C-alpha positions, 0 to 999 in steps of 0.5 A: 635894774636895767633893760639890757642892750648888748654891744656888738663890739668885741673890743670892750666889755663891761662884763665880769667875764667868766668862760661859759660853755654855750650850746646852740641847737639848730645852728644851721637854720635861718635863725641859727646862723646869724645867732651863732655869729652874734654869740661868737662875737661876744666876749661872754662866750668861751666855748660855742658848740653848734648842733644841727641835722645838716651843714653844722661843720661848715657853719662852725668852720666859717665862724672859727675864722673870726678873730674873737675868743670863743672856740667853736665846734660843730656837731651834726646828727643825732649820734653826736647830740649827747656827747656835744651837750655834756657840761653845757652851761647854757642851751639855746634852741632855735631849732624847728621849721619856720612859718610860711605865709598863711601859717600860724605859730600853732600850725608848726606844732606837730613838727616842732613839738617833736623836735623840741621834745627830743632835744629837751630829752637830751638836755635832761640826760646830759646837762640838766642844770643848764639854763635852757632858752627856747626860741622854737615856736610855738613857744606857748606850747614848747615851754610846757613840752620842755618842762614836762620832759624834764619832769620825767627825769626829775631834773626840772628847775622852773628857774632855769627854763625860759621861753624867749619872747624878747623879739616882742619887746624889741619890736615894741621898743622899735615901733614906739620909738618910731612913732614918738621920734625917740632913740629905740635904744633908750626905750623899754616896753615890757611885754607880758603874756605869751608869744603868739597873736593876742597873747602878746600884751605890750604894756605901753602904760609902763614904757620908759620913757613915759609915752601916751597915745590916743585910743585908736593909735594905741589899739593899732600899735598893739595890733602891729606888735601882736602881728609883727611876725606875720608882717615879716612872713608876708613881706618875705613872700614865702622865703621865710619868717623873722630870722635876723630880728629873732637872732638879735633878740635871742642874742640879747636874751642869752647875753642877759642870762650870761651877764646875770650868771657872771654876777652882774646885778639888776639884769631884767628881761621878760620871758615866758616861764612857769608862773603863779602871777595869773591863772595860767601855769606859764606866763611872761613877765619881767624877771630879775635874773641871777646866777642861778636863773630867775631870782625874782618874778617882778609880776605884771605891775599896774595895768591900764584898763585897756591892758587888763582887757588884753590879759583877760582876752589872752588867758583862754588861748594861753591855757589851751596852748599850755594843755596842748604841750602837756598832753603831747608829752603825756602821750609820748610812748 
């Protein structure tokens, strides 16, 4: 099993590459554009379709001039959505509004919940067997929304619906490496739970290589990982949220899914999925990925006392976010 890093080079690839049809919903936004660039640069992608409510033809035209093999098509507006989704193997959804200073991920709920429900409905009708990777926040609620919409059509497969929490792992790796003087590409810190505030639970005790911190430093490191999104929102001073690092993390997770679909063994990523590992219906843990999505949930592993307390503290908030997403779909008329 391995922690996946993707190689930005298009000149060489260890992939057992099979042409995959990948669809990006929200391709013109702050995450969507750099994510589109990274996906276009990958030899794993044969067909890259981009959708948004505006500007997509221009983004597609720009990307199509890049000397890589993925064929790029742009679609714009709701009347083109259904046709664009037909036959997709993987759907990635960064669509939605970004956080601004003073906003929590939960403040995004009303706007982004409607966007995600609409897109999930289109996926359920047009490519129900696709791998669905949700980046749109609040992920703790948008995954239950996606799942409930797909259940309405009788096409829900919990092994193919993922909440992309990879940015939490990427940040944990970077911050631990910075503190310990390590190469971040060789650090792997599992992050479990959810994808907001105290539901983000970095398992420093399970990091590779093994690292240790005094209690006060461990507490500060954990808080920084949990609040890293707010750190970026404040630094951008109203000009957006984490877009470049999120695009990197989204690409990393997408490439892991594609690698596993292509038959690569031992591909492991954390993601927020339907789960029986805790009393929450959805929970992020390390997952062994395979050709058909989740091959095995690897669970929480052995937790330190500090981490056990973090899990206990997160359960209530997670349950509330899950119920909020489920209730939203139940009340759609």
